[in-house]
C-alpha positions as CSV (number, residue, x, y, z in Angstrom):
1,X,0.2,7.0,-12.4
2,X,-0.6,3.5,-10.4
3,X,-3.4,4.1,-7.8
4,X,-3.0,2.7,-4.3
5,X,-5.5,1.6,-1.7
6,X,-4.3,0.8,1.7
7,X,-6.2,-2.1,3.4
8,X,-5.6,-2.7,7.2
9,X,-7.0,-3.8,10.3
10,X,-9.0,-1.0,12.0
11,X,-7.4,2.4,11.2
12,X,-3.9,1.4,10.8
13,X,-4.0,2.4,7.1
14,X,-5.7,5.9,8.0
15,X,-3.1,6.8,10.4
16,X,-0.3,5.8,7.9
17,X,-2.2,7.8,5.1
18,X,-2.5,10.9,7.4
19,X,1.4,10.6,8.1
20,X,2.2,10.2,4.5
21,X,0.0,13.4,3.7
22,X,1.8,15.4,6.3
23,X,5.0,14.7,4.5
24,X,3.5,14.9,1.0
25,X,0.3,17.1,1.2
26,X,-0.3,17.0,-2.7
27,X,-0.6,13.1,-2.5
28,X,-3.8,12.3,-4.5
29,X,-3.2,8.8,-5.7
30,X,-3.5,6.9,-2.3
31,X,-6.7,5.9,-0.4
32,X,-7.5,3.6,2.3
33,X,-10.0,1.2,3.7
34,X,-10.2,0.1,7.3
35,X,-11.3,-3.5,7.8
36,X,-13.7,-3.4,10.8
37,X,-14.3,-6.7,12.6
38,X,-17.8,-6.0,13.5
39,X,-18.9,-5.7,10.1
40,X,-19.8,-8.7,7.9
41,X,-17.1,-9.8,5.3
42,X,-19.5,-8.5,2.5
43,X,-19.8,-5.3,4.0
44,X,-15.9,-4.9,4.2
45,X,-15.5,-6.4,0.7
46,X,-17.9,-3.6,-0.6
47,X,-15.6,-0.9,0.9
48,X,-12.6,-2.3,-0.8
49,X,-14.6,-2.3,-4.2
50,X,-15.9,1.2,-3.7
51,X,-12.4,2.4,-3.0
52,X,-11.1,0.7,-6.0
53,X,-13.6,2.2,-8.3
54,X,-13.3,5.6,-6.9
55,X,-9.5,5.8,-7.4
56,X,-9.2,3.8,-10.5
57,X,-7.5,6.1,-13.2
58,X,-7.0,3.1,-15.8
59,X,-3.2,2.5,-15.1
60,X,-3.5,-0.2,-12.4
61,X,-4.0,-0.6,-8.8
62,X,-2.0,-1.8,-5.9
63,X,-3.9,-3.1,-2.9
64,X,-1.5,-2.6,0.0
65,X,-2.4,-5.0,2.8
66,X,-1.0,-4.5,6.5
67,X,0.1,-8.4,6.7
68,X,-0.1,-11.4,4.6
69,X,-2.5,-14.0,5.8
70,X,-4.7,-11.3,7.8
71,X,-8.0,-10.6,7.2
72,X,-7.4,-7.5,5.2
73,X,-5.0,-9.3,2.9
74,X,-7.5,-12.3,2.6
75,X,-10.3,-9.9,1.7
76,X,-8.0,-8.4,-1.1
77,X,-7.1,-11.4,-2.9
78,X,-10.5,-11.8,-4.9
79,X,-9.8,-8.4,-6.4
80,X,-6.5,-9.7,-8.1
81,X,-6.5,-9.1,-11.8
82,X,-3.4,-9.7,-13.9
83,X,-2.2,-6.4,-15.2
84,X,-4.9,-4.3,-13.6
85,X,-4.9,-5.1,-9.8
86,X,-2.1,-6.4,-7.4
87,X,-1.7,-7.3,-3.7
88,X,1.3,-6.4,-1.9
89,X,1.3,-7.2,2.0
90,X,3.2,-5.8,4.7
91,X,3.4,-2.1,3.9
92,X,5.6,0.6,5.7
93,X,5.7,4.4,5.8
94,X,8.8,4.6,3.5
95,X,6.9,2.7,1.0
96,X,3.9,5.2,1.4
97,X,5.9,8.2,1.0
98,X,7.6,6.9,-2.0
99,X,4.5,6.0,-3.8
100,X,3.0,9.5,-2.8
101,X,5.8,11.4,-4.3
102,X,6.5,9.0,-7.2
103,X,6.8,10.6,-10.5
104,X,8.4,8.1,-12.8
105,X,6.3,6.3,-15.3
106,X,6.1,2.6,-14.5
107,X,3.5,-0.1,-15.3
108,X,1.8,-2.2,-12.7
109,X,4.2,-4.9,-12.7
110,X,7.3,-2.7,-12.7
111,X,5.9,-0.8,-9.9
112,X,4.9,-3.6,-7.7
113,X,8.3,-4.9,-8.0
114,X,9.9,-1.6,-7.4
115,X,8.0,-0.7,-4.4
116,X,8.4,-4.4,-2.8
117,X,12.0,-3.9,-2.8
118,X,11.9,-0.3,-1.8
119,X,10.1,-1.3,1.4
120,X,12.5,-4.2,2.1
121,X,15.3,-2.1,1.8
122,X,13.9,0.2,4.4
123,X,13.7,-2.4,7.0
124,X,17.0,-1.9,8.9
125,X,19.0,-2.7,12.0
126,X,20.0,0.7,13.2
127,X,23.2,-0.5,14.8
128,X,24.2,-2.2,11.7
129,X,23.9,1.1,9.7
130,X,25.5,3.3,12.5
131,X,28.5,0.6,12.8
132,X,28.8,0.7,8.9
133,X,28.2,-2.8,8.6
134,X,25.6,-2.2,6.0
135,X,25.0,0.7,3.8
136,X,21.7,2.5,3.9
137,X,20.1,4.0,0.8
């Protein structure tokens, strides 16, 4: 199972992971790193590396950053490693819940494509769904 590290501003990832664990308590393949603005960049990068090393099970790691171009995302980029570590920016709760309960065997590339698409499909305009303009799920 691909391991997941949430990397976010302040405690956004911590709160999202707590919500995920309320829904799927047995979630074990996800951890989080809160990027603190009062810490030097090297200290925050060290926190990311520590999380990667702690959760790495040899099947690949997805670093989920809260937004592309922000400090958390930028701090993840040096860890990119083809076939080993990938970065996806813009995570949401449906993505985390899906990842926490995922049981299919997918390699890192397949999983990153799958979860990116899944996250995008779960961004909807409620009135379009309710009016039948788009089909949800």
